[in-house]
Structures are given as structure tokens and as C-alpha cells.
C-alpha positions as CSV (number, residue, x, y, z in Angstrom):
1,X,-109.5,-129.6,19.7
2,X,-113.1,-130.7,20.1
3,X,-114.8,-132.8,22.8
4,X,-117.9,-134.7,21.9
5,X,-120.3,-136.5,24.2
6,X,-121.0,-140.0,22.9
7,X,-124.6,-140.0,24.4
8,X,-125.7,-136.6,23.2
9,X,-123.8,-134.4,20.7
10,X,-125.7,-131.4,22.1
11,X,-123.9,-131.7,25.4
12,X,-121.1,-129.2,25.3
13,X,-119.7,-128.9,28.9
14,X,-116.9,-131.2,30.1
15,X,-114.9,-131.9,33.2
16,X,-111.1,-132.3,32.6
17,X,-107.8,-131.3,34.2
18,X,-106.1,-127.9,33.9
19,X,-103.0,-127.0,36.0
20,X,-103.0,-123.6,37.7
21,X,-100.9,-121.9,40.3
22,X,-102.3,-119.9,43.2
23,X,-100.7,-117.3,45.6
24,X,-101.0,-118.6,49.1
25,X,-100.4,-117.2,52.5
26,X,-98.5,-119.9,54.5
27,X,-97.0,-120.3,58.0
28,X,-93.3,-120.6,58.7
29,X,-93.4,-124.3,57.8
30,X,-95.1,-123.7,54.5
31,X,-98.5,-124.9,55.7
32,X,-101.5,-123.3,53.8
33,X,-103.4,-120.7,55.8
34,X,-105.4,-118.9,53.1
35,X,-105.4,-117.6,49.5
36,X,-103.5,-114.4,49.2
37,X,-105.1,-111.2,47.8
38,X,-108.6,-111.1,46.4
39,X,-109.3,-114.8,46.5
40,X,-105.8,-115.6,45.5
41,X,-104.1,-114.8,42.2
42,X,-103.9,-117.7,39.8
43,X,-102.1,-118.4,36.6
44,X,-102.8,-121.2,34.1
45,X,-99.7,-123.3,33.8
46,X,-101.2,-125.8,31.3
47,X,-104.7,-125.8,30.0
48,X,-106.8,-128.8,29.1
49,X,-105.0,-131.5,27.1
50,X,-106.7,-133.8,24.6
51,X,-104.9,-136.7,26.1
52,X,-106.6,-136.2,29.5
53,X,-109.8,-137.9,30.5
54,X,-112.8,-135.6,29.6
55,X,-116.1,-136.4,31.2
56,X,-119.4,-134.9,30.1
57,X,-120.6,-132.5,32.8
58,X,-124.2,-133.2,31.9
59,X,-124.4,-137.0,31.8
60,X,-121.1,-138.3,33.0
61,X,-120.1,-140.2,29.8
62,X,-116.4,-140.3,28.8
63,X,-116.1,-137.9,25.9
64,X,-114.2,-138.4,22.6
65,X,-111.6,-135.6,22.1
66,X,-110.1,-134.8,18.7
67,X,-107.1,-132.5,18.4
């Protein structure tokens, strides 16, 4: 997969969605108190998807993403 900024092909940083899990410390009702461990352990459930919206982190343009 490759993301390309339509305004400047040299822009190579993008904002998109990835799904992760975190280990939390919660109260008896399940309300978040703080991240567990050293900043909370996390695991990637699903990385960036080409079907998501990708925004250039440098100029804000909506990127074109090819699989």
C-alpha cells in the first residue's frame, strides 16, 4: 500500500486510523482509572487500512492510497 499527498509528493507522513487494545486499571464498575503497567501494554488489533481516510500530516490534504 502507498499513500500519496496530492499537493506535494514529498510529503510522506499521514494521519489515519489503526485499532489497538490497551491494558487498563478500572474500578468495580469498569470505569477507567489509569493505564496498567509501564504506560499500559498495547496490541495492534488492525493496522491502517487503505479504505480509511488518510490525511497528509504536513498539509492536511486528503491522500490517495493505492493497495
